[in-house]
PLY file of the C-alpha trace (Angstrom):
ply
format ascii 1.0
element vertex 136
property float x
property float y
property float z
element edge 135
property int vertex1
property int vertex2
end_header
28.98 23.41 -0.52
28.84 22.15 -4.12
31.85 20.43 -5.65
32.57 18.87 -9.02
32.55 15.07 -9.11
36.08 13.69 -9.08
35.28 10.02 -9.73
37.03 8.62 -12.79
34.39 6.49 -14.60
37.20 4.27 -15.92
37.72 2.95 -12.37
34.19 1.57 -11.94
34.36 -2.08 -11.00
30.73 -3.11 -11.58
27.55 -2.23 -13.35
24.18 -2.45 -11.61
21.48 -4.27 -13.55
18.51 -3.49 -11.34
18.00 -1.57 -8.15
15.41 -1.44 -5.40
14.00 1.92 -4.36
12.91 2.03 -0.74
9.54 3.64 -0.07
10.03 7.37 0.51
10.04 8.17 4.22
9.86 4.53 5.40
12.62 4.05 7.98
11.30 0.59 8.88
11.85 -0.57 5.30
15.22 1.20 5.25
16.26 -0.60 8.45
15.32 -4.00 6.96
17.36 -3.21 3.84
20.41 -1.98 5.81
20.28 -5.22 7.81
20.91 -7.08 4.53
23.42 -4.80 2.75
24.69 -1.21 2.63
22.11 1.21 1.20
22.63 4.41 -0.75
20.92 7.27 1.10
20.83 11.03 0.75
20.27 13.76 3.30
20.52 17.52 3.63
23.90 18.85 4.75
23.63 22.12 6.66
26.38 24.23 8.23
26.42 22.56 11.66
27.10 19.16 10.05
30.59 20.19 8.95
31.73 20.20 12.62
30.55 16.66 13.43
33.09 14.53 15.32
31.10 12.07 17.44
27.75 11.23 19.00
24.35 11.17 17.33
23.89 14.00 14.84
20.54 15.77 15.09
19.86 19.25 13.74
16.96 21.69 14.00
18.42 23.51 10.96
17.88 20.91 8.23
14.77 20.09 6.24
13.48 16.58 5.56
11.82 16.61 2.15
13.00 14.78 -0.96
13.78 18.11 -2.65
15.94 19.16 0.32
18.56 16.39 0.21
21.94 17.43 -1.22
24.51 14.79 -0.23
24.62 11.07 -1.10
26.24 8.66 1.37
26.09 4.98 2.36
24.07 3.67 5.33
25.97 0.66 6.68
24.28 -0.08 10.00
22.21 1.21 12.88
22.11 1.19 16.65
21.07 2.97 19.83
23.39 5.31 21.70
23.73 4.09 25.29
24.48 7.60 26.61
21.51 9.43 25.08
19.13 6.57 24.26
18.82 7.94 20.71
18.47 5.55 17.79
20.88 6.25 14.91
22.01 5.23 11.45
25.71 4.43 10.94
26.69 6.24 7.77
29.89 6.19 5.74
30.63 9.64 4.38
32.71 10.40 1.28
34.83 13.18 2.82
37.80 10.97 3.86
38.70 9.38 7.16
39.93 12.74 8.48
36.32 13.90 8.85
33.82 12.83 11.55
34.58 9.59 13.32
37.15 8.12 10.89
34.89 8.96 7.94
31.67 7.73 9.56
28.88 9.46 11.44
25.76 8.59 13.37
22.58 10.41 12.35
19.37 10.24 14.34
17.09 7.38 13.24
13.30 7.25 13.41
12.56 10.93 12.68
13.69 11.23 9.03
16.53 13.51 10.21
17.58 15.85 7.39
15.59 13.74 4.90
17.68 10.57 5.41
14.64 8.39 4.59
13.63 10.17 1.39
15.88 8.89 -1.42
17.22 5.39 -0.75
18.15 2.47 -2.97
20.40 -0.55 -3.29
21.38 -2.84 -6.17
19.38 -6.02 -6.60
21.52 -7.39 -9.43
24.94 -6.80 -10.91
25.30 -7.19 -14.68
29.07 -6.88 -15.00
32.13 -6.90 -12.81
35.23 -5.62 -14.55
38.82 -6.40 -13.67
40.42 -2.97 -13.50
44.06 -2.15 -14.16
44.85 -1.65 -10.46
43.80 -5.27 -9.80
46.22 -6.66 -12.39
0 1
1 2
2 3
3 4
4 5
5 6
6 7
7 8
8 9
9 10
10 11
11 12
12 13
13 14
14 15
15 16
16 17
17 18
18 19
19 20
20 21
21 22
22 23
23 24
24 25
25 26
26 27
27 28
28 29
29 30
30 31
31 32
32 33
33 34
34 35
35 36
36 37
37 38
38 39
39 40
40 41
41 42
42 43
43 44
44 45
45 46
46 47
47 48
48 49
49 50
50 51
51 52
52 53
53 54
54 55
55 56
56 57
57 58
58 59
59 60
60 61
61 62
62 63
63 64
64 65
65 66
66 67
67 68
68 69
69 70
70 71
71 72
72 73
73 74
74 75
75 76
76 77
77 78
78 79
79 80
80 81
81 82
82 83
83 84
84 85
85 86
86 87
87 88
88 89
89 90
90 91
91 92
92 93
93 94
94 95
95 96
96 97
97 98
98 99
99 100
100 101
101 102
102 103
103 104
104 105
105 106
106 107
107 108
108 109
109 110
110 111
111 112
112 113
113 114
114 115
115 116
116 117
117 118
118 119
119 120
120 121
121 122
122 123
123 124
124 125
125 126
126 127
127 128
128 129
129 130
130 131
131 132
132 133
133 134
134 135
């Protein structure tokens, strides 16, 4: 489902000077980066994703190419599910805390699930941090 962006650019708190692009498809490099800081990632949302509430998300319905991704999110960690033995990424979604597991989800790691390893980056330098009106 496509939606218009609702972010007010006047509320941005920082400007990125440089960023690091992670090698397309390299989940080992992505894991090393996520160990250091949150990483912007993208993946393909398909219909069965909308119903996610818990566990490790894995779908036979999504594609995993760079041209297939359609939703940007933030990878904040990783782990292994003790029940299933599946490795996963811990991802913060942008759909509010009412969705998923308080706004987060686990997506299968190590198989480029839904293209999660295709388009990833993180800032390497910040050029400006602004004090916004809500901080005053």
